[in-house]
N, C-alpha and C positions, 0 to 999 in steps of 0.2 A: 605670463611667465615664458621665458625663452627656454630653449632646449640646452641641455648640457652636452658638450662635445668632448670626445676623447682625442687628444692631439698626441701624435707620436713624433719623436725626434731622435736623431742619431747622436751618438757620442756619450750617452749616459751609461754609467757602469751598473748602478743599482736600479734605476728607474728609467725606462725608455718612453714613458708616456705621461700625460698630465690631463687632468680634467679642467674644463673651463667653460665660461659663458661668454662666447665671443661677441654677441650682440651688446651685452652690458659693458664689456671691456672696450668695444669700439666707441660707444657713447661716452664713456668716461674719458677716454683718450681725446676724443673730439672736443669735449667741453674744457678739459684741462689745458690743451694746447691753445684753444681760443683765449682762455683766461690769461695764460702766460704771455701770449703774443700781443694782445690788444691793450691799449691804455684803459683806464677806468671809464672814461666817457665813451670810447669805442665799444667796450664790452657791454655797457648799458644799452647802446643801440643794437648791438648784436643779439642780446637777450630778448629785447622787446620785439624786434622784427623777425629774426631768424628762428629763435627758439620758441617764443610764445606766439608767433604768427600774427602780430599786429600789423595792419596795413600802414602805408605811409602817412595817411591823414591822422591816425591815432598817435603815431610816433611824433609827428609835428606838434600836436597839441600837448602831449605828455612831456616832451623834451624841450618845448618852446623854441623850436628852430624853424627856419624857412624851408620850403620844399626843395629848392635847388641845393641848399647846403646839406640837407639830409641825404639826397641822392648822391652827392659827391662823397659823403661819409660811407654810404653803402658800397660804392665802387672801391674806395680805399680799403675797407674792411675785407671785401671779397679778394682783392689783390693780395693783401697781407696774409690772410688765412690760406688762400690757395697755395702760395709759396710755402708756408709753414707746414701744411698738410702733406705736400708732395716731398718736402725735404727732410722730414723727421726720420730718424734712424732708430732701430735697424729696419723697421717696416713702415713705409709711408702709408698714410691714411687714404691716399688716392694714387692709383686706382684701387678700388675696394677689393678686387679679387686677390691682390697681393697681400692685403691685410688678413683676409680670411683664409689664406693658404691655397688659393686656386691656381696660382702660377709660381714658378720658381724664379727668384730674383736673378737677373743676369742672363737668363735663357732668352735668346732672340728667335722669334718665329720667322718663317720665310716671308710672311706678309709684312712684318716689321722691318725686315731688311730691305724690302722693295720701296719703302717710303723714303723720299728725300728728307734730309734733316731740316730743311727750311719749312716743311709742312707741319713740323712738330712745334708750333709756336707756343708761347706761354700765355694763353688767354686766362682770364680769371675764372675760377670755378664758381658756378652758381648752383647751389643746391635747390631742389624743387621746393616750392612753398605750398602750404596747405591752402586750398581754395576756401574762401568764406562763402557761406550759404546765405 
């Protein structure tokens, strides 16, 4: 079980805080955005490979697709979901610290101001996969 956190926010007249389970809320948002963004076939691949941890060989057998086609699907799914997770409003799912309240949206640090805009490319997000023993 995860911990329950007390979140405070400004602007409320009667209640200025709320209780929540941020880990479960993040998981639910992650899965719902993936389901809304992907087609049925893409979501099936996403579930097998990314959520259930099946390797590419098992996915090829189960879905009856060739290895090259499967990897192209992996890349398309990563690109679609990376964009969707970054662009969801009001709080993007990536970077994670913004979702969990670690930073204030719109506040730029000195380090961020020093980076040229060309270095902030839009590479696909690749979540870590569980290693098979």
